[in-house]
C-alpha positions in Angstrom: -10.4 -11.3 26.8 -13.9 -12.5 26.7 -15.4 -15.5 28.7 -17.1 -18.0 26.5 -20.2 -18.2 28.8 -20.6 -14.4 28.7 -20.9 -14.1 24.9 -23.1 -17.1 24.1 -26.3 -15.1 24.1 -25.0 -12.8 21.4 -24.5 -15.7 19.1 -28.2 -16.8 19.3 -27.3 -20.5 19.8 -29.4 -23.4 18.7 -27.6 -25.7 21.3 -24.4 -25.8 23.2 -21.9 -28.2 24.7 -19.7 -26.5 27.3 -17.0 -28.6 28.8 -15.4 -25.5 30.4 -17.7 -22.4 30.2 -15.1 -20.2 32.0 -12.5 -20.5 29.1 -11.5 -17.1 27.7 -10.5 -16.0 24.2 -9.4 -12.9 22.4 -8.8 -14.1 18.8 -11.4 -14.9 16.2 -10.1 -17.7 14.0 -11.5 -19.3 10.8 -8.4 -20.7 9.1 -6.5 -23.4 11.0 -3.4 -22.9 8.9 -3.0 -19.5 10.5 -3.6 -20.5 14.1 -0.5 -20.0 16.3 -2.1 -19.5 19.7 -5.1 -21.9 19.7 -5.7 -21.6 23.4 -6.7 -17.9 22.9 -8.9 -18.6 19.9 -12.6 -18.9 19.2 -12.8 -20.9 15.9 -15.7 -20.4 13.5 -16.3 -23.3 11.1 -17.3 -21.2 8.1 -19.1 -22.7 5.2 -17.2 -21.0 2.4 -15.1 -22.5 -0.4 -14.3 -25.3 2.0 -16.4 -26.6 4.9 -14.7 -25.4 8.1 -16.0 -28.4 10.1 -13.4 -30.5 8.3 -10.6 -28.6 10.1 -11.9 -28.7 13.6 -9.5 -31.6 14.5 -6.6 -29.6 13.1 -7.7 -26.6 15.3 -8.1 -28.8 18.3 -4.6 -30.2 17.9 -3.3 -26.6 17.8 -4.9 -25.9 21.1 -8.3 -24.5 20.2 -11.0 -25.3 22.8 -13.8 -23.0 21.8 -15.7 -23.7 18.6 -18.7 -22.2 16.8 -20.3 -24.6 14.4 -23.5 -25.0 12.3 -23.6 -28.7 11.5 -26.2 -30.1 13.9 -24.9 -33.7 13.2 -21.3 -32.8 14.2 -20.1 -35.2 16.9 -18.1 -33.8 19.8 -17.1 -37.1 21.3 -13.4 -36.7 20.3 -13.2 -33.3 22.0 -14.4 -33.9 25.5 -12.6 -30.8 27.0 -13.8 -28.3 24.3 -16.7 -25.9 24.1 -19.1 -26.1 21.1 -21.8 -23.6 20.2 -24.2 -24.5 17.4 -25.6 -21.6 15.4 -27.6 -21.2 12.2 -24.9 -19.4 10.3 -21.3 -19.2 11.6 -20.4 -16.1 9.6 -23.4 -14.2 10.9 -22.5 -15.4 14.4 -19.0 -13.9 14.0 -20.5 -10.7 12.8 -22.8 -10.6 15.8 -19.8 -11.0 18.1 -18.0 -8.2 16.2 -21.1 -6.0 16.7 -21.1 -6.8 20.4 -17.5 -5.7 20.6 -18.3 -2.6 18.6 -20.8 -1.6 21.4 -17.9 -1.2 23.8 -16.0 1.2 21.4 -16.4 4.9 22.2 -13.9 6.5 19.9 -15.0 8.0 16.5 -15.2 5.5 13.7 -15.0 6.7 10.0 -16.6 4.2 7.7 -15.4 4.2 4.1 -17.2 2.7 1.1 -17.3 3.1 -2.6 -16.4 1.1 -5.8 -12.7 2.2 -5.9 -10.2 4.0 -3.7 -11.4 2.7 -0.3 -8.1 1.2 0.7 -6.1 4.2 -0.6 -8.2 6.8 1.2 -8.0 4.7 4.4 -4.2 4.5 4.1 -3.7 8.1 3.2 -6.0 9.3 6.0 -4.0 7.2 8.5 -0.8 8.8 7.2 -2.2 12.3 7.4 -3.6 11.9 10.9 -1.0 9.8 12.6 1.3 12.7 13.8 -1.1 13.6 16.6 -3.7 10.8 16.6 -3.4 7.1 17.3 -5.2 5.8 14.2 -6.6 2.3 13.8 -7.3 1.1 10.3 -8.7 -2.1 9.0 -5.8 -4.2 7.7 -5.0 -4.4 4.0 -8.3 -4.7 2.1 -10.3 -6.3 4.9 -13.6 -4.8 3.7 -15.7 -7.9 3.1 -18.4 -9.6 5.3 -15.6 -11.5 7.0 -12.9 -8.8 6.8 -15.0 -6.2 8.5 -15.7 -8.5 11.4 -12.1 -9.3 11.9 -11.1 -5.6 11.5 -13.5 -4.5 14.2 -12.6 -7.3 16.6 -9.1 -5.9 16.9 -10.3 -2.3 17.6 -9.9 -0.9 21.1 -10.5 2.4 22.8 -6.8 3.1 23.1 -7.0 4.6 19.6 -8.2 8.2 18.9 -10.0 7.3 15.7 -10.7 4.2 13.5 -10.8 3.9 9.7 -12.9 1.0 8.6 -13.5 -0.1 5.0 -16.8 -1.6 3.8 -17.1 -3.3 0.5 -20.2 -5.0 -1.0 -20.9 -6.9 -4.2 -24.7 -7.6 -3.9 -27.8 -6.1 -2.4 -28.4 -6.5 1.4 -24.8 -7.1 2.2 -24.4 -3.6 3.6 -27.1 -4.3 6.2 -24.8 -6.6 8.0 -21.7 -4.3 7.7 -23.7 -1.3 8.9 -24.8 -3.2 12.1 -21.2 -3.9 12.8 -19.5 -0.6 11.9 -22.1 2.0 12.7 -19.7 4.8 11.7 -19.6 8.2 13.4 -18.7 9.7 10.0 -19.0 8.2 6.5 -17.0 8.5 3.3 -18.1 7.6 -0.2 -15.1 7.4 -2.5 -16.6 6.6 -5.9 -19.4 4.8 -7.6 -17.7 3.0 -10.4 -18.7 -0.2 -12.2 -17.1 -2.7 -9.9 -19.6 -5.4 -8.8 -22.3 -3.8 -11.0 -23.6 -7.2 -11.8 -24.8 -7.6 -8.2 -27.2 -4.7 -8.4 -30.3 -4.0 -10.5 -29.0 -0.5 -11.4 -26.5 2.2 -10.5 -29.1 3.9 -8.4 -29.8 0.7 -6.4 -26.0 0.3 -5.9 -25.8 3.8 -4.4 -28.8 3.1 -2.1 -27.2 0.0 -0.9 -23.8 1.6 -0.2 -25.6 4.6 1.4 -27.0 2.3 4.1 -23.6 2.4 5.8 -24.3 6.0 6.8 -27.7 5.4 8.4 -26.5 6.5 11.8 -23.5 8.7 10.7 -23.3 12.3 11.8 -21.5 13.5 8.7 -21.0 12.0 5.1 -18.0 13.1 3.0 -18.7 12.7 -0.8 -17.5 13.9 -4.2 -20.5 15.7 -5.6 -20.2 14.3 -9.1 -20.7 10.8 -7.8 -24.2 11.2 -6.4 -27.6 12.6 -7.6 -29.0 15.9 -6.3 -31.5 14.3 -3.9 -28.6 12.6 -2.0 -26.4 15.6 -2.3 -29.0 17.8 -0.6 -29.3 15.5 2.5 -28.6 17.4 5.7 -25.6 15.3 6.7 -23.7 15.5 3.4 -20.5 17.5 3.0 -19.2 17.5 -0.5 -16.2 18.4 -2.7 -16.2 19.2 -6.4 -16.8 22.0 -8.9 -20.3 23.0 -7.8 -21.0 26.3 -5.9 -22.8 24.2 -3.3 -19.7 22.1 -2.6 -18.1 23.0 0.8 -14.7 22.2 -0.7 -14.7 23.7 -4.1 -12.0 22.9 -6.8 -11.3 26.2 -8.6 -8.4 25.1 -10.7 -6.3 22.0 -11.4 -3.2 21.6 -13.4 -0.4 19.1 -13.9 3.2 20.0 -13.6 5.9 17.2 -13.8 4.9 14.5 -11.4 2.5 16.7 -9.4 -0.9 18.3 -9.7 -1.5 21.9 -8.5 -4.9 22.4 -6.9 -6.5 25.8 -6.2 -9.3 25.2 -3.6 -11.7 27.2 -1.5 -13.2 26.1 1.8 -15.2 28.3 4.2 -14.7 31.3 2.1 -10.9 31.0 2.1 -8.8 30.2 -1.0 -5.6 28.1 -0.8 -3.3 26.1 -3.0 -2.1 22.5 -2.5 0.4 20.5 -4.6 -0.5 16.7 -4.7 2.4 14.4 -5.7 0.2 12.5 -8.2 -1.0 13.1 -11.7 -3.6 10.4 -12.3 -7.3 11.3 -11.9 -8.1 8.5 -9.3 -5.3 9.6 -7.0 -6.4 13.3 -7.1 -10.0 12.4 -6.3 -8.8 10.4 -3.3 -6.5 13.2 -2.2 -9.5 15.7 -2.3 -11.6 13.4 -0.2 -8.8 13.2 2.4 -8.4 17.0 2.3 -12.0 17.6 3.0 -11.9 15.1 5.9 -9.0 16.9 7.5 -10.7 20.3 7.0 -13.8 19.0 8.7 -11.6 17.8 11.6 -10.3 21.3 12.0 -6.9 21.1 10.4 -5.6 24.3 8.8 -4.7 24.4 5.1 -0.9 24.9 5.8 -0.7 21.7 7.8 -2.7 19.8 5.1 -0.5 21.2 2.4 2.6 20.0 4.0 1.3 16.5 4.8 -0.3 15.9 1.4 3.0 16.6 -0.2 4.4 13.5 1.6 1.7 11.1 0.5 2.9 8.0 -1.5 1.3 5.8 -4.0 -0.2 2.7 -2.4 -2.1 -0.5 -2.9 -1.8 -2.3 -6.3 -3.4 -5.7 -6.8 -1.5 -7.0 -9.8 1.0 -9.7 -10.6 4.2 -8.9 -12.5 6.0 -11.9 -14.0 9.0 -12.5 -16.1 7.7 -13.6 -19.5 9.2 -15.7 -22.2 11.4 -14.2 -25.0 12.6 -11.2 -22.9 9.2 -9.8 -21.8 7.3 -8.8 -18.7 3.8 -9.9 -18.1 1.3 -7.9 -15.9 -1.4 -10.3 -15.0 -4.6 -8.5 -14.0 -7.2 -11.1 -14.9 -9.4 -11.0 -11.9 -11.8 -8.3 -13.0 -12.5 -5.7 -15.6 -14.1 -2.3 -15.4 -13.0 1.2 -16.5 -11.8 2.2 -13.1 -9.6 -0.8 -12.6 -8.5 -0.7 -16.2 -7.3 2.8 -15.6 -5.3 1.7 -12.6 -3.8 -1.2 -14.6 -2.8 1.1 -17.5 -1.2 3.4 -15.0 0.9 0.5 -13.7 1.7 -0.5 -17.3 3.0 3.0 -17.8 5.3 2.7 -14.8 7.1 -0.2 -16.3 10.3 1.0 -18.1 12.2 -2.2 -18.7 11.1 -2.4 -22.4 10.2 0.3 -24.9 7.2 -1.6 -26.3 3.9 -1.8 -24.4 1.1 -4.1 -25.4 -2.4 -4.7 -24.1 -4.6 -7.8 -24.1 -8.2 -6.7 -23.1 -11.4 -8.7 -22.7 -14.9 -7.4 -23.0 -16.5 -5.9 -19.9 -19.0 -8.0 -17.8 -22.2 -6.2 -16.7 -21.5 -3.2 -18.9 -24.0 -1.9 -21.5 -22.3 -1.5 -24.9 -23.5 2.1 -25.4 -21.9 4.7 -27.5 -21.1 6.7 -24.3 -19.3 3.7 -22.8 -17.3 3.1 -26.0 -16.3 6.7 -26.1 -15.1 6.5 -22.5 -13.1 3.3 -23.2 -11.6 4.8 -26.3 -10.6 7.9 -24.4 -9.1 5.8 -21.6 -7.0 3.6 -24.0 -5.7 6.7 -25.8 -4.0 7.8 -22.6 -1.3 5.2 -23.1 0.9 4.7 -26.1 0.3 1.1 -27.0 2.3 -0.7 -29.7 -0.3 -3.4 -30.0 -3.8 -3.9 -28.6 -5.5 -7.4 -28.6 -9.2 -7.2 -28.0 -11.3 -10.3 -27.0 -15.1 -10.3 -27.3 -17.6 -10.3 -30.1 -18.8 -6.7 -29.2 -15.3 -5.4 -30.1 -16.0 -6.0 -33.8 -17.9 -2.7 -33.9 -15.6 -0.8 -31.6 -14.1 2.2 -33.3 -10.7 2.3 -31.5 -8.5 5.1 -32.6 -4.9 3.8 -32.3 -1.7 4.2 -34.1 -0.6 0.7 -33.0 -1.7 -2.7 -34.3 -5.2 -3.8 -33.3 -6.3 -7.4 -33.4 -9.8 -8.7 -32.4 -10.7 -12.2 -31.4 -14.2 -13.4 -30.4 -13.0 -15.8 -27.7 -10.0 -16.6 -25.6 -9.8 -20.0 -27.2 -9.5 -18.3 -30.6 -6.7 -16.1 -29.3 -4.8 -19.1 -27.9 -5.2 -21.0 -31.2 -3.5 -18.1 -33.0 -0.8 -17.4 -30.3 2.1 -18.4 -32.6 1.2 -15.5 -34.9 1.7 -13.0 -32.1 5.0 -11.5 -30.9 5.3 -10.4 -27.3 9.1 -10.3 -27.1 10.9 -7.2 -25.8 7.7 -5.8 -24.5 5.7 -5.2 -21.3 2.3 -6.9 -21.8 -0.8 -6.1 -19.7 -3.4 -8.8 -19.6 -6.6 -7.3 -18.4 -9.8 -9.3 -18.4 -13.1 -10.2 -16.7 -13.0 -13.6 -14.9 -15.3 -15.3 -17.4 -12.7 -14.9 -20.2 -10.2 -17.0 -18.2 -7.2 -15.0 -19.5 -5.1 -16.6 -16.8 -4.6 -19.4 -19.3 -2.9 -16.9 -21.6 -0.7 -15.6 -18.8 0.4 -19.1 -18.0 1.4 -19.7 -21.7 3.4 -16.5 -21.8 5.3 -17.1 -18.6 5.3 -20.9 -18.5 8.5 -22.7 -17.5 9.2 -26.3 -17.3 11.0 -25.8 -14.0 8.2 -25.8 -11.4 10.1 -24.2 -8.6 9.1 -20.5 -8.1 9.8 -17.7 -5.7 6.7 -15.7 -5.0 7.4 -12.1 -4.0 4.7 -10.0 -2.5 5.5 -6.4 -3.5 2.7 -5.1 -1.2 4.5 -6.8 1.7 7.7 -5.1 0.6 5.8 -1.8 0.6 4.5 -2.6 4.1 8.0 -3.2 5.4 9.2 0.0 3.9 6.3 1.8 5.7 7.3 0.1 9.0 10.8 1.5 8.8 9.7 4.9 7.5 7.5 5.2 10.6 10.8 5.1 12.6 12.4 8.0 10.9 11.6 11.7 10.6 10.0 12.9 7.4 13.2 14.9 6.6 15.4 11.8 6.8 16.1 10.2 3.4 15.8 6.5 2.7 18.4 4.5 0.9 17.2 1.0 -0.1 19.8 -1.8 -0.6 19.0 -3.9 -3.7 22.4 -5.6 -4.0 22.6 -9.3 -4.6 19.5 -9.4 -6.8 17.6 -7.5 -4.1 18.5 -10.2 -1.6 17.3 -12.8 -4.0 13.9 -11.1 -4.7 14.6 -9.7 -8.1 16.2 -6.8 -10.0 14.2 -4.0 -11.7 10.9 -5.5 -10.4 11.8 -4.6 -6.8 13.7 -1.4 -7.8 10.7 -0.2 -9.8 8.4 -0.5 -6.8 10.9 1.2 -4.6 11.1 4.0 -7.1 7.3 4.2 -7.2 7.3 4.5 -3.4 9.7 7.4 -3.6 12.8 6.1 -1.8 15.7 8.5 -2.3 18.6 6.2 -3.2 19.3 2.6 -4.3 22.5 0.7 -3.6 24.0 -2.2 -5.5 27.2 -4.2 -4.9 28.5 -4.2 -8.4 28.3 -2.0 -11.5 26.6 -4.8 -13.5 23.7 -4.7 -11.1 23.4 -0.9 -11.4 23.6 -1.0 -15.2 20.8 -3.7 -15.3 18.6 -1.4 -13.2 19.2 1.5 -15.6 18.4 -0.7 -18.6 15.2 -1.7 -16.7 14.2 2.0 -16.6 15.1 2.8 -13.0 16.0 6.5 -12.7 16.7 6.8 -9.0 20.2 7.7 -7.9 22.2 4.5 -7.5 25.3 4.1 -5.3 27.7 1.3 -6.2 29.7 -0.3 -3.4 33.4 -1.0 -3.9 33.7 -0.4 -7.7 36.7 -1.6 -9.6 38.7 0.5 -12.0 37.7 -1.6 -14.9 34.1 -0.6 -14.3 34.6 3.2 -14.4 33.4 3.5 -18.0 30.1 1.8 -17.2 29.7 4.0 -14.1 29.7 7.1 -16.2 27.6 5.6 -19.0 24.9 4.5 -16.7 25.1 7.5 -14.3 26.0 5.4 -11.3 27.6 6.9 -8.2 30.6 5.1 -6.8 31.5 4.4 -3.2 35.1 5.6 -2.8 36.9 3.6 -0.1 40.6 4.2 -0.5 43.1 6.7 -1.7 44.1 4.5 -4.6 40.5 4.2 -6.0 39.9 7.9 -5.5 43.0 8.9 -7.4 42.2 6.4 -10.2 38.7 7.7 -10.5 39.8 11.4 -10.5 42.3 10.7 -13.3 39.6 8.8 -15.3 37.3 11.8 -15.0 40.0 14.3 -15.8 41.0 12.5 -19.0 37.3 13.0 -20.1 37.1 16.5 -18.8 34.2 15.6 -16.4 33.7 17.7 -13.3 31.7 17.5 -10.1 30.9 13.9 -10.5 29.0 12.6 -7.4 30.9 10.1 -5.2 30.3 8.6 -1.7 33.1 8.5 0.8 33.3 5.3 2.9 34.7 5.8 6.4 36.0 2.9 8.4 34.8 3.4 12.0 35.3 -0.1 13.2 34.0 -2.6 10.7 37.5 -2.8 9.2 36.2 -4.1 5.9 36.5 -1.2 3.5 36.9 2.6 4.0 39.2 5.4 5.1 40.7 5.0 8.5 41.0 8.0 10.8 44.7 8.3 10.1 44.0 8.5 6.3 41.6 11.4 6.4 44.2 14.1 5.9 45.5 12.4 2.7 41.8 12.1 1.6 41.2 15.8 2.1 44.4 16.8 0.3 43.2 14.9 -2.8 39.6 16.2 -2.6 40.7 19.8 -2.3 43.2 19.6 -5.1 40.7 18.8 -7.9 37.2 19.6 -9.2 36.4 16.4 -10.9 34.5 14.7 -8.1 32.0 16.1 -5.6 31.2 14.4 -2.3 27.5 13.4 -2.4 27.6 11.6 0.9 29.9 10.2 3.5 28.9 6.9 5.1 30.1 4.2 7.6 28.7 0.9 8.7 27.6 -0.2 12.2 29.1 -3.5 13.3 26.5 -4.5 15.9 23.6 -2.2 15.9 20.7 -3.6 18.0 23.0 -5.9 20.1 23.2 -4.8 23.7 26.7 -6.2 24.2 27.9 -3.9 21.4 26.1 -0.8 22.6 29.2 1.0 23.8 31.1 0.1 20.6 28.2 1.4 18.5 28.3 4.7 20.4 32.0 4.9 19.7 31.4 4.3 16.0 28.8 7.0 15.8 30.9 9.5 17.7 34.0 8.8 15.4 31.8 9.1 12.3 30.4 12.4 13.4 33.9 13.7 14.1 35.4 12.5 10.7 32.4 13.6 8.6 32.5 17.1 10.2 36.2 17.3 9.5 35.6 16.5 5.8 32.7 19.1 5.6 34.9 21.8 7.1 37.8 21.1 4.8 35.9 20.9 1.5 33.6 23.8 2.3 30.2 22.3 1.4 27.7 20.0 3.0 26.8 16.4 2.0 24.5 13.6 3.0 25.6 11.8 6.2 24.5 8.2 6.9 25.6 5.4 9.2 22.4 3.5 10.2 21.7 0.2 8.6 18.5 -1.8 9.1 19.1 -2.5 12.8 20.4 1.0 13.3 17.2 2.5 12.0 15.3 0.9 14.9 17.9 1.0 17.7 19.8 4.1 17.1 17.4 6.9 16.2 19.9 9.5 17.5 22.1 8.5 14.5 19.6 8.7 11.7 21.2 12.0 10.5 20.4 12.8 6.9 19.7 9.3 5.5 19.4 5.7 6.6 20.1 2.5 4.7 17.4 -0.2 4.7 18.6 -3.6 3.7 17.4 -7.1 4.8 14.6 -5.5 6.8 12.9 -4.4 3.6 12.5 -8.1 2.7 11.0 -9.0 6.1 13.9 -10.0 8.2 15.6 -8.1 11.0 17.9 -9.8 13.5 16.6 -7.5 16.3 13.2 -6.1 15.0 12.0 -4.6 18.3 8.4 -3.4 17.8 8.3 -3.7 14.0 5.5 -5.7 12.3 7.4 -7.1 9.3 6.0 -9.3 6.6 8.0 -11.9 4.7 8.2 -10.7 1.2 9.2 -14.0 -0.6 8.0 -17.6 -0.4 9.9 -20.3 -2.2 7.6 -23.1 -3.5 8.1 -26.3 -5.5 5.9 -29.3 -6.4 6.0 -33.1 -5.9 7.2 -34.8 -9.1 6.8 -38.4 -8.1 5.8 -40.5 -5.1 7.2 -43.9 -4.4 6.6 -46.6 -1.7 10.0 -47.9 -0.6 10.4 -50.8 1.8 12.4 -50.7 5.0 16.2 -50.9 4.9 16.4 -49.5 1.3 18.4 -46.4 0.8 17.5 -43.0 -0.8 19.8 -40.9 -3.0 23.5 -40.5 -3.6 26.0 -42.5 -1.6 23.1 -44.4 0.0 23.0 -41.9 2.9 19.2 -42.0 3.3 18.7 -45.4 5.1 15.0 -46.2 5.7 14.2 -47.6 9.1 10.6 -48.4 8.1 8.4 -48.9 5.1 8.2 -45.4 3.7 6.5 -43.1 1.3 9.0 -40.9 -0.5 8.3 -37.8 -2.5 10.7 -36.4 -5.0 10.4 -32.6 -5.4 11.8 -30.2 -8.0 14.5 -28.3 -6.1 18.2 -29.0 -5.5 21.4 -27.3 -4.7 21.6 -25.7 -8.2 18.4 -23.9 -7.2 19.9 -22.7 -4.0 18.7 -25.4 -1.6 21.9 -26.0 0.3 23.3 -29.6 0.5 23.6 -29.2 4.2 19.8 -29.6 4.3 20.1 -33.2 3.4 19.5 -36.3 5.6 16.7 -34.8 7.8 18.2 -31.4 8.5 15.9 -29.6 6.2 12.1 -29.4 6.6 9.5 -28.5 4.0 5.7 -28.1 4.3 3.1 -30.0 2.3 -0.6 -29.5 2.9 0.1 -27.8 6.3 2.4 -30.6 7.5 6.2 -30.5 8.1 8.2 -33.2 6.4 11.9 -33.9 6.5 14.4 -34.5 3.7 15.8 -38.0 3.1 19.3 -38.7 1.7 21.6 -36.2 0.1 20.3 -33.1 -1.8 20.8 -33.6 -5.5 21.6 -30.9 -8.0 18.0 -30.5 -9.3 15.8 -32.3 -6.8 15.6 -33.8 -3.4 13.5 -36.4 -1.6 11.1 -36.0 1.3 9.6 -38.5 3.8 5.8 -38.1 3.5 4.9 -41.4 5.1 2.8 -39.8 7.8 0.8 -37.3 5.7 -1.7 -37.3 2.8 -0.1 -36.0 -0.4 -0.2 -36.6 -4.1 1.9 -35.9 -7.2 1.7 -32.2 -8.2 1.0 -31.0 -4.7 2.5 -27.6 -3.7 5.5 -27.7 -1.4 6.8 -24.8 0.8 10.5 -25.1 0.8 11.3 -22.8 3.8 8.3 -22.8 6.2 10.4 -20.7 8.5 13.4 -19.1 6.9 15.1 -18.0 10.1 14.8 -21.5 11.6 16.1 -23.1 8.4 19.1 -20.8 8.4 19.8 -21.6 12.0 19.8 -25.4 11.3 22.7 -25.1 8.9 24.6 -22.5 10.9 23.9 -19.5 8.7 21.6 -16.5 8.5 18.5 -15.7 6.3 20.6 -13.4 4.1 22.6 -16.4 2.8 19.4 -18.5 2.0 17.7 -15.6 0.3 20.6 -14.5 -1.8 21.5 -18.1 -2.7 18.2 -18.8 -4.6 19.3 -19.4 -8.1 18.3 -17.0 -10.9 16.9 -20.1 -12.8 14.1 -20.1 -10.2 11.1 -18.3 -11.7 10.1 -15.1 -9.8 6.5 -14.1 -9.6 5.6 -10.7 -8.2 2.3 -10.1 -6.5 0.2 -7.1 -5.3 -2.1 -8.6 -2.7 
C-alpha cells in the first residue's frame, strides 16, 4: 500500500486537489470496466483510443477516490471527497510511479526484448526455474509502454527472480521502458522485421532495443542476430555456431517430433533433446539453455527440464467457416517471422486434407531478391493446395508451388472475384498486413446471419491447463474431459489445442464425439464413457478406448473382438467406490477378474473411479473412504492379471484438494474451461464468453405487456431492446421475467417477459444503447446458474451448436 501524499512528488504534478491526502492504494487502474476494488485503486485517465477523463464518473461510482488526470479544465466539483493530481502526461506519470516502485525491488530482474519470442522465452524460463525459485513474470504479453508499468507494479521482493518483457515499435520508446525495468540481466531473442516501419534501419532498431541493457550486468544473445561490434561487448554472452560463442551448437537434427542438439559450454560437450522441430522454438530453447547454464544449472538438470517444455502463446483466431471449412484469421500483421508461426499453426490443423493460404504483401519490407528467396523458401515448407497472393509486387514473384496460385492487386479485387474461389473442405490461413484489411475477407468466409456467438479464448484454456498442471507432479498424466462438445466450447478446435499442449488422454461421453475428433485429425488416445454395444464397430474403426463398467458390457465387447480375432485391445475398467452411477461394485470384482483372466482380447489400460464430493469438507471422510477402497480394488486387479495399468480417481476438484490421490493420472473437466466449484488458490480464466446484439429498440408506454402470454407487464414508460438469443440457442426459459441479467455497454439490464425461441427482450430504460450494440449474455456465469437453480456445467453445455464459435489466441 502507498499513501497518496507520499507519491505525489514522483508524478511531477502541475497542480493537486487533495480531499483526503492519507488515502492509500495498491492498484493502478486505467480501465473502469475492469475495476472491482475501487477503494484500493489509483485511476489514470489515459489519453489513448478513448479519453480516460470520460470514465472518471464511472470509476468514482465504483469506489475510486484517487485520480491522476491531465485535462487542466476538468472540474472536480462532483467529486468532493476524492483526490486529483494533474500531470502533463498520465501514461508517463504511471511509468514514473512504476519506476519508483522498481527502486524498492532488490531481487534480480531479467529483461527480455526482441522482435519475436519474448513471451515464449519468458514462459519457458519460468517453467524451467520454478522448481527451486519463486519466479515472477510479466503477465501474458504485457510488454508495451502500459504493460511494463503494470507488470512492474505487481512485483515484490518475495520472489527470487523476475522476468519482464519489453516491446517497442518506434524510436525512443525503450528509453521509458529502461528507466522502469533497469534489468540485472538482459536477453535479446531475435531481430526480425516486426515493427520495422518504426525504425530508420535494422541497425537503428538494434540500437534502440539495446538501450534496455544499459545497466545490465550480462546480456544473453544469439550471435547470428547482432553485428560483431555488439557481439564483442564485454557484457555479451552468446550462443550459436561461432567459436567465440560461449554456448556452441555443434550439431542439430530432427527426429520425429523432437530436435536433438549437441552442444558445448565451458569446454564440456553434452546432448539435449528439445520437444520441438520448428526453427523459432529451437532458437528460444537455446536462449533458455544458456540462461540456465549462466545461472549455474548443470546440463543433466537442464536436459530433463527442457524435455518437459510445451508449445505456448499463439495469437490467432480459428473460426468455423462456410461450406465445411476452417478459417485461421491472422490479419493483424505480416512479416516472415510471424508468417512462419502462422504456417506452423496451419500445419497443426488436421480437420481437412486441403490447406490454402491467402497472403498479402509485406509492409515495410524491401522487395529484394534475397527477401523473395526467403519468402519462397518459407512457403515451400508447407504443402499448400492453393495460394492467393494480394499485392502488385507479387506479379513478379517467382513462387515455386505445385498448387494453384492466384494473384490479385488489391483486396477489393479479390472480394470482387470471391465467387470464383472454392474454400470448401479446407483449412484456410488468412495472413496479411493491417493496411490490406483482410478481416473483410474473413468475415465473408465465416459470416452467419445469426449474430449470437460464443467467443472461446484458447489461450485462457491453456492458462487453466497450466494452473492444474502446477498442482501435479511431472510424472502424473493429464486426462482432459472434452465430452458434451467440450462443455459447450467446441469439438476438434479444443481437442487440437489440448493435443498441441501434450495432454495424455482425452475423454468423451459418446462414440460419436470420439469419431468426430478422429475425423478432425486428433491422434491422442480417447476414452469413451459408457459405450453401447451398437457402437463397438465405430470404437474399433476410430481406435477409441471404451470404459467398461459392467460384466455384461465386458463380455459383449470380448465376444465382439474375438469374432474379429482382435487381441489386447485397450479398455478402461470403471470401479464404483460410492458414486453409484456406473461401475463394478466391490462384490463384482471376482467375476470381473475371472473374465479378464480367461481371455486375451482386451488389455486393461487403466482402472478409474469417480469422487463424489472432492473439495467439500463435509464429505472429506467419505472421499478418504473412496480413495482407500479404490486403492484396494485396483491393487487386487493388478495382482490378479499380472501387469500394471494407469490408476486414476481425481477429477477437477480432486486435483486441488486430494494431492495424495493423484496416482498415475488425473482427469481435468470443467476446471479446464475456467470453473471449479472449490478452486482454492487457483487463478482460473473463463474460456468462453457468450455474446449477442440488439436487433431492435422500442419505446413502450406504461401498462403495456411484453412477449408471450403477456407476462412482461410494464410499470413505467420503458425502452425495450430485442436481442438475438432464445431458448433454442441455450438461453433457458427460466431466465425470463427479470430473472436473467445481461450486460450492455458496461451496465446490467434485466429480461422482460418470457424468453422466446430465437430472441428475448431486455429493459434498457436506464442506460444508453443503440441497435447493433454488443450484449454479454452471461456477465457472471456462476451467478446466472445460481439464479435458476443449476450449475455452470448446465449453462455451458446447453449452448446450442447453431451458435457460432469463434476461437481466439490472445
